C-alpha positions as CSV (number, residue, x, y, z in Angstrom):
1,X,-32.9,-25.7,4.8
2,X,-30.6,-23.1,6.4
3,X,-31.7,-19.5,6.2
4,X,-29.2,-17.4,4.3
5,X,-27.4,-14.7,6.4
6,X,-27.1,-11.2,5.2
7,X,-23.6,-9.7,5.5
8,X,-23.4,-5.9,5.7
9,X,-20.6,-3.4,5.8
10,X,-19.5,-3.2,9.5
11,X,-18.5,-0.1,11.4
12,X,-15.8,1.6,9.3
13,X,-15.4,4.7,11.5
14,X,-16.2,8.1,10.2
15,X,-16.1,7.0,6.5
16,X,-19.1,6.8,4.3
17,X,-19.8,6.5,0.6
18,X,-16.6,4.5,0.1
19,X,-15.8,2.9,-3.2
20,X,-15.3,-0.9,-3.6
21,X,-11.9,-1.4,-5.4
22,X,-11.8,-5.2,-5.2
23,X,-14.4,-7.9,-5.1
24,X,-13.0,-11.1,-3.8
25,X,-16.0,-13.5,-4.1
26,X,-18.9,-14.4,-6.3
27,X,-22.0,-16.4,-6.1
28,X,-21.3,-20.0,-5.4
29,X,-17.9,-19.5,-3.7
30,X,-17.4,-21.0,-0.3
31,X,-15.9,-18.7,2.4
32,X,-14.3,-19.2,5.8
33,X,-14.8,-16.9,8.7
34,X,-12.5,-13.8,8.3
35,X,-12.0,-14.4,4.6
36,X,-12.0,-11.0,2.7
37,X,-15.2,-10.3,0.8
38,X,-14.5,-6.8,-0.6
39,X,-11.8,-4.2,-0.3
40,X,-12.7,-0.5,0.3
41,X,-10.5,2.5,-0.4
42,X,-10.9,5.8,1.3
43,X,-8.6,8.8,1.2
44,X,-7.1,7.5,4.5
45,X,-6.8,3.7,4.1
46,X,-7.5,0.6,2.2
47,X,-9.7,-1.8,4.2
48,X,-10.8,-5.4,3.8
49,X,-14.3,-6.4,4.9
50,X,-14.0,-10.0,6.2
51,X,-16.7,-12.6,6.3
52,X,-18.3,-13.0,9.8
53,X,-19.1,-16.7,9.2
54,X,-18.3,-19.7,7.1
55,X,-20.6,-20.9,4.4
56,X,-21.5,-20.6,0.7
57,X,-22.1,-17.3,-1.0
58,X,-25.7,-17.1,-2.4
59,X,-26.1,-13.7,-3.8
60,X,-23.7,-10.8,-4.2
61,X,-25.5,-7.4,-3.8
62,X,-22.6,-5.1,-4.8
63,X,-20.2,-4.8,-7.8
64,X,-16.8,-3.3,-8.4
65,X,-17.0,0.5,-8.1
66,X,-20.1,0.7,-6.0
67,X,-20.0,3.1,-3.0
68,X,-21.0,1.7,0.3
69,X,-21.4,2.9,3.9
70,X,-21.9,1.2,7.3
71,X,-24.9,-1.1,7.0
72,X,-24.9,-1.5,3.2
73,X,-25.8,-5.1,2.2
74,X,-22.8,-6.9,0.6
75,X,-24.1,-10.4,0.0
76,X,-25.9,-13.3,1.6
77,X,-24.2,-16.5,2.8
78,X,-25.8,-19.8,3.5
79,X,-24.1,-20.9,6.7
80,X,-22.5,-24.3,7.0
81,X,-19.1,-26.0,6.8
82,X,-15.7,-24.5,7.5
83,X,-15.4,-22.7,4.2
84,X,-13.0,-25.1,2.7
85,X,-12.3,-24.5,-0.9
86,X,-13.1,-20.8,-0.5
87,X,-11.9,-18.1,-2.8
88,X,-8.8,-16.1,-2.2
89,X,-7.3,-16.4,1.3
90,X,-7.1,-13.3,3.5
91,X,-3.9,-11.4,3.2
92,X,-2.3,-10.7,6.6
93,X,-1.0,-7.3,5.7
94,X,-0.4,-3.9,7.3
95,X,-1.4,-0.3,6.8
96,X,-1.2,4.3,7.9
97,X,-0.8,6.9,7.8
98,X,1.2,9.8,9.0
99,X,2.6,10.1,9.9
100,X,7.1,9.3,10.3
101,X,6.0,10.4,10.0
102,X,4.1,8.9,9.5
103,X,2.8,9.6,9.7
104,X,1.6,10.7,10.4
105,X,0.9,9.3,12.1
106,X,-4.3,6.1,14.1
107,X,-10.1,2.4,17.9
108,X,-13.1,0.5,17.4
109,X,-13.8,-2.9,15.8
110,X,-13.7,-2.8,12.0
111,X,-12.2,-4.4,8.9
112,X,-8.4,-4.8,9.1
113,X,-6.2,-2.5,7.1
114,X,-4.3,-4.4,4.5
115,X,-1.1,-4.0,2.4
116,X,0.9,-6.0,-0.2
117,X,3.4,-8.2,1.6
118,X,7.0,-6.8,1.6
119,X,10.2,-7.7,3.3
120,X,11.3,-4.1,4.1
121,X,11.0,-3.0,7.8
122,X,10.4,0.3,9.1
123,X,5.9,6.0,12.2
124,X,1.8,5.9,9.5
125,X,0.1,4.8,7.0
126,X,-1.5,2.8,5.4
127,X,-2.5,6.6,6.9
128,X,-1.8,7.1,8.0
129,X,-0.2,7.4,9.1
130,X,0.0,6.2,9.4
131,X,0.9,3.5,3.1
132,X,-0.4,2.7,-4.2
133,X,1.9,3.9,-6.8
134,X,-0.4,6.8,-7.4
135,X,-1.0,9.6,-5.0
136,X,-3.3,8.9,-2.1
137,X,-6.9,8.6,-3.0
138,X,-8.7,12.0,-2.9
139,X,-11.4,12.4,-0.2
140,X,-14.6,10.8,-1.1
141,X,-17.5,13.2,-1.7
142,X,-21.1,12.0,-2.2
143,X,-21.6,14.6,-4.9
144,X,-18.7,13.4,-7.1
145,X,-20.0,12.1,-10.4
146,X,-20.1,8.4,-10.7
147,X,-17.8,6.7,-13.3
148,X,-19.4,4.9,-16.2
149,X,-20.3,1.3,-15.4
150,X,-18.2,0.1,-18.3
151,X,-15.2,1.9,-16.9
152,X,-15.5,0.4,-13.5
153,X,-16.0,-3.1,-14.8
154,X,-13.1,-3.0,-17.2
155,X,-10.3,-1.3,-15.2
156,X,-8.5,-1.7,-11.9
157,X,-7.8,1.8,-10.5
158,X,-8.3,3.9,-7.4
159,X,-10.9,6.7,-7.2
160,X,-8.4,9.5,-7.7
161,X,-7.1,7.8,-10.9
162,X,-10.7,7.4,-12.2
163,X,-11.4,11.0,-11.5
164,X,-8.2,12.1,-13.3
165,X,-9.1,9.9,-16.3
166,X,-12.5,11.4,-16.6
167,X,-11.0,14.9,-16.4
168,X,-8.5,14.1,-19.1
169,X,-11.0,12.2,-21.3
170,X,-9.1,8.9,-21.1
171,X,-10.9,5.6,-21.5
172,X,-9.4,3.5,-18.7
173,X,-10.0,0.3,-20.7
174,X,-7.3,1.6,-23.2
175,X,-4.7,2.1,-20.5
176,X,-2.3,-0.7,-19.5
177,X,-1.8,-0.7,-15.7
178,X,1.6,-1.2,-14.2
179,X,0.6,-1.3,-10.6
180,X,0.0,-4.4,-8.4
181,X,-2.5,-6.8,-10.0
182,X,-2.6,-4.6,-13.1
183,X,-3.8,-1.5,-11.2
184,X,-3.7,1.7,-13.3
185,X,-1.7,4.5,-11.7
186,X,-1.6,8.2,-12.5
187,X,1.8,7.6,-14.1
188,X,0.1,5.2,-16.4
189,X,-2.3,7.9,-17.5
190,X,0.5,10.3,-18.1
191,X,2.4,7.7,-20.1
192,X,-0.8,7.1,-22.2
193,X,-1.1,10.8,-23.0
194,X,2.6,11.1,-23.9
195,X,2.6,8.0,-26.1
196,X,5.6,5.7,-26.4
197,X,8.5,7.2,-24.4
198,X,11.9,7.7,-25.9
199,X,14.7,5.7,-24.3
200,X,16.1,7.4,-21.3
201,X,13.3,9.9,-21.0
202,X,12.9,11.6,-17.7
203,X,10.1,10.5,-15.3
204,X,7.2,12.9,-15.1
205,X,7.3,15.6,-12.4
206,X,4.5,16.0,-9.9
207,X,1.9,18.4,-11.3
208,X,2.7,21.9,-10.2
209,X,5.7,20.9,-8.1
210,X,8.2,23.0,-10.0
211,X,11.0,20.6,-9.0
212,X,13.5,19.3,-11.6
213,X,12.9,15.6,-12.2
214,X,15.5,12.9,-11.7
215,X,16.3,11.5,-15.2
216,X,15.3,7.9,-15.7
217,X,18.1,5.4,-16.2
218,X,18.3,1.9,-17.6
219,X,20.2,0.3,-14.7
220,X,20.3,-3.1,-16.5
221,X,23.1,-1.6,-18.7
222,X,25.4,-1.8,-15.7
223,X,24.5,-5.2,-14.3
224,X,21.7,-7.5,-13.2
225,X,18.7,-5.9,-11.7
226,X,15.4,-7.0,-10.1
227,X,12.2,-5.0,-9.8
228,X,10.0,-5.5,-6.7
229,X,6.8,-3.6,-6.1
230,X,6.5,-1.5,-3.0
231,X,4.2,-2.7,-0.3
232,X,0.7,-1.2,-0.1
233,X,1.8,0.7,3.1
234,X,4.7,2.4,1.4
235,X,2.7,3.3,-1.7
236,X,0.2,5.1,0.5
237,X,2.6,6.6,3.0
238,X,5.2,7.7,0.4
239,X,3.1,10.5,-1.1
240,X,1.9,11.6,2.3
241,X,5.5,11.9,3.5
242,X,6.5,13.7,0.3
243,X,3.7,16.2,0.6
244,X,4.6,16.9,4.3
245,X,8.3,17.4,3.4
246,X,7.5,19.7,0.6
247,X,4.9,21.8,2.4
248,X,6.3,22.1,5.9
249,X,9.5,24.0,6.6
250,X,11.1,21.4,8.9
251,X,13.6,22.2,11.6
252,X,14.9,19.6,14.1
253,X,15.9,20.4,17.7
254,X,18.2,17.8,19.4
255,X,18.7,17.2,23.1
256,X,19.6,14.5,25.6
257,X,17.7,13.4,28.7
258,X,19.5,11.8,31.6
259,X,17.3,8.7,32.4
260,X,19.7,7.1,34.8
261,X,17.1,7.3,37.6
262,X,14.1,6.4,35.4
263,X,15.5,3.2,34.0
264,X,15.7,1.1,37.2
265,X,12.1,2.1,37.9
266,X,11.0,1.1,34.4
267,X,12.9,-2.3,34.7
268,X,11.1,-3.0,38.0
269,X,7.7,-2.4,36.5
270,X,8.7,-4.4,33.4
271,X,9.7,-7.4,35.5
272,X,6.3,-7.5,37.2
273,X,4.5,-6.9,33.9
274,X,6.1,-9.9,32.2
275,X,4.1,-12.3,34.4
276,X,0.9,-10.7,33.1
277,X,1.9,-10.9,29.4
278,X,2.8,-7.3,28.6
279,X,5.9,-5.2,28.7
280,X,6.7,-1.8,30.2
281,X,9.0,0.0,27.8
282,X,10.4,3.5,27.7
283,X,7.7,4.5,25.2
284,X,5.0,4.5,27.9
285,X,7.1,7.1,29.8
286,X,7.7,9.1,26.7
287,X,3.9,9.3,26.1
288,X,3.3,10.7,29.5
289,X,6.2,13.1,29.3
290,X,5.0,14.3,25.9
291,X,1.6,15.1,27.3
292,X,3.2,17.2,30.1
293,X,5.1,19.1,27.3
294,X,2.0,19.5,25.1
295,X,0.0,21.0,28.0
296,X,2.9,23.4,28.9
297,X,3.4,24.4,25.2
298,X,0.0,24.1,23.5
299,X,1.3,25.3,20.1
300,X,2.7,21.8,19.8
301,X,-0.8,20.4,20.1
302,X,-2.3,22.5,17.4
303,X,-2.8,22.6,13.6
304,X,-2.8,25.4,11.1
305,X,-6.2,26.3,9.8
306,X,-6.9,25.6,6.1
307,X,-6.4,29.3,5.4
308,X,-3.1,29.2,7.3
309,X,-4.0,32.4,9.1
310,X,-4.8,30.9,12.5
311,X,-4.1,28.0,14.8
312,X,-6.6,25.3,15.9
313,X,-5.7,24.3,19.5
314,X,-6.8,20.8,20.6
315,X,-8.0,20.0,24.1
316,X,-7.3,16.3,23.7
317,X,-4.1,14.4,23.7
318,X,-4.1,11.5,21.1
319,X,-0.5,10.5,20.4
320,X,0.6,8.5,17.3
321,X,3.2,5.8,17.8
322,X,5.2,4.5,14.9
323,X,5.2,0.7,14.8
324,X,7.7,-1.3,12.7
325,X,5.9,-4.1,10.8
326,X,7.1,-6.6,8.1
327,X,5.2,-4.5,5.5
328,X,6.4,-1.1,6.6
329,X,5.8,1.6,9.1
330,X,2.4,2.3,10.5
331,X,1.3,4.9,13.1
332,X,-1.6,3.8,15.3
333,X,-2.9,6.5,17.7
334,X,-3.1,6.0,21.5
335,X,-6.1,8.1,22.6
336,X,-6.5,10.2,25.8
337,X,-3.0,9.6,27.0
338,X,-3.5,12.3,29.6
339,X,-6.1,10.1,31.3
340,X,-4.0,6.9,31.5
341,X,-1.2,5.7,33.7
342,X,2.0,3.9,32.8
343,X,0.5,0.4,33.4
344,X,-2.6,1.1,31.2
345,X,-0.5,2.6,28.5
346,X,1.9,-0.3,28.5
347,X,-0.9,-2.8,28.1
348,X,-2.4,-0.8,25.3
349,X,0.9,-0.4,23.5
350,X,1.5,-4.2,23.7
351,X,-1.9,-5.1,22.2
352,X,-1.8,-2.3,19.6
353,X,1.7,-3.2,18.4
354,X,0.6,-6.9,18.0
355,X,-2.5,-5.9,16.1
356,X,-0.3,-3.6,13.8
357,X,2.1,-6.5,13.0
358,X,-0.8,-8.9,12.4
359,X,-2.6,-6.4,10.1
360,X,-5.6,-6.0,12.4
361,X,-5.7,-2.2,12.7
362,X,-8.8,-0.4,11.6
363,X,-9.0,2.9,9.8
364,X,-10.0,4.7,13.0
365,X,-6.8,3.3,14.7
366,X,-4.8,5.6,12.4
367,X,-6.7,8.9,12.7
368,X,-7.0,11.7,15.2
369,X,-3.4,12.1,16.4
370,X,-2.2,15.5,17.7
371,X,1.5,14.6,18.1
372,X,3.6,11.6,17.1
373,X,6.5,9.6,18.6
374,X,8.9,7.7,16.3
375,X,11.2,5.5,18.4
376,X,14.2,3.6,17.0
377,X,15.5,2.7,20.5
378,X,15.2,-1.0,19.8
379,X,17.4,-0.6,16.7
380,X,20.0,2.1,17.5
381,X,21.4,5.3,16.1
382,X,22.5,8.6,17.6
383,X,19.9,11.0,16.1
384,X,17.6,11.5,13.1
385,X,15.2,14.0,11.6
386,X,11.6,12.6,11.7
387,X,9.2,14.1,9.2
388,X,6.2,16.0,10.7
389,X,3.0,14.0,10.3
390,X,0.8,16.7,8.8
391,X,-1.6,18.2,9.8
392,X,0.3,17.9,13.1
393,X,3.0,20.5,13.7
394,X,5.6,18.5,15.6
395,X,7.0,15.0,16.0
396,X,9.4,13.4,18.5
397,X,12.2,11.0,17.4
398,X,14.0,8.8,19.9
399,X,17.0,6.5,19.5
400,X,18.8,4.1,21.8
401,X,20.0,5.4,25.2
402,X,23.7,5.0,25.9
403,X,25.9,5.1,29.0
404,X,28.1,8.2,28.8
405,X,30.6,9.9,31.1
406,X,29.0,13.2,32.2
407,X,30.8,16.0,34.1
408,X,29.0,16.8,37.4
409,X,31.2,19.8,38.3
410,X,33.8,17.7,40.2
411,X,34.1,14.4,38.4
412,X,32.9,12.4,35.4
413,X,30.0,10.1,36.3
414,X,28.5,7.3,34.2
415,X,25.0,8.4,33.2
416,X,22.4,6.8,30.9
417,X,21.6,9.5,28.3
418,X,18.7,9.3,25.9
419,X,19.0,11.3,22.6
420,X,15.9,13.1,21.6
421,X,15.0,14.8,18.2
422,X,12.0,17.1,17.9
423,X,11.1,18.1,14.3
424,X,8.6,21.0,14.0
425,X,6.8,23.2,11.5
426,X,8.7,26.5,11.6
427,X,5.5,28.4,10.5
428,X,4.0,27.6,13.9
429,X,6.9,27.0,16.2
430,X,10.2,29.0,16.4
431,X,13.6,27.7,17.6
432,X,13.4,29.1,21.1
433,X,10.0,27.5,21.8
434,X,11.3,24.2,20.4
435,X,14.4,24.3,22.6
436,X,12.2,25.0,25.6
437,X,9.9,22.1,24.7
438,X,12.8,19.7,24.3
439,X,14.4,20.9,27.6
440,X,11.1,20.4,29.5
441,X,10.8,16.9,28.0
442,X,14.2,16.0,29.3
443,X,13.4,17.6,32.7
444,X,10.3,15.4,33.1
445,X,12.0,12.2,32.0
446,X,14.9,12.8,34.4
447,X,12.7,12.3,37.5
448,X,9.9,9.7,37.3
449,X,7.9,11.6,40.0
450,X,7.4,14.5,37.6
451,X,5.3,12.3,35.3
452,X,2.4,12.4,37.8
453,X,2.3,16.2,38.0
């Protein structure tokens, strides 16, 4: 007889005491390798824990609402077979931050970040940076009072919604959820408190925002409509972006870099890289040039203290990179950019982007960024205002380079110009410093030799 194998929570980064929000299997189910067993939700991301082997589930040691950490026993599996006839298949979904800002903004093996499938494309999270109908789940604290067992068993809601329900004295079992799979959102709690809404009533305003709400409308009065739920990434990243936009006084500095001399060198490296299965894009050069700027202007590599009376300067250079996925924008973090060359960065960007599109990023992949780059060069545009991926204080936006006639003092010459947009937190950075940062970035990009200085 085969000895049952214990399946425990794998390495989930710095998270601990994380609540289980979905339980995908029960005793007797057959599972295949990589099938999701449970879904965890922290304040940063939603994570599936996959099965490490195929077989039949013997005993499930956890239940919905339990809090788990690395090493917690989930269940036992009797190995054997390929898992055919298993329970729900694994969703190939994508997270976040962000950090654009994603989001912003980002690692080690762990459960993949997941999101509801969606068709909309595009910097963080299922943060993020770098992405639920309710606000992102509040940070998990061990001392937080546990919800009643009946509440956890009879309702589908995130930790922040459960906390709000307890504070308001609402029995979740009495609330009808309007989120995905019947999940209860904070709007559902507010609707329950208000009772039946009058036709055309305005949507509730965010608590304490002091911002006039946009009146609700019945669009079906004007023609056919269809309602589609947001992807999990967008539900998580949306509140993060909203919070960043409302709390940070954004200013954007625009400039142009002449990359006429850089582009042939990049193309040469890219041609050689194709044979090895990776690509050398302009993004690798932008990463190195950004580090040069962050070292020269350290305010851009800082964060405001919680009291907002001092700056925390970081002596490491972890840069978030917005990645466009079928489920939305995510912002994995490339670590220690200052210690890596163009070739190493290009290989890492290739593998990281593939993992992001396949929904294989872990929570740690989306954390720790000090600066973010959101590149739309593969799509187009002339300029845009990226949203700062708090708690970072600046973000770089890049669009497609274009050949432009440039006056050299005696004639117009065709030059390949790259538009750059640097958005920054005006509480930390003033306009003159931002202009110097953007100019130095252009200066470095205009001569590839400066990237090694």
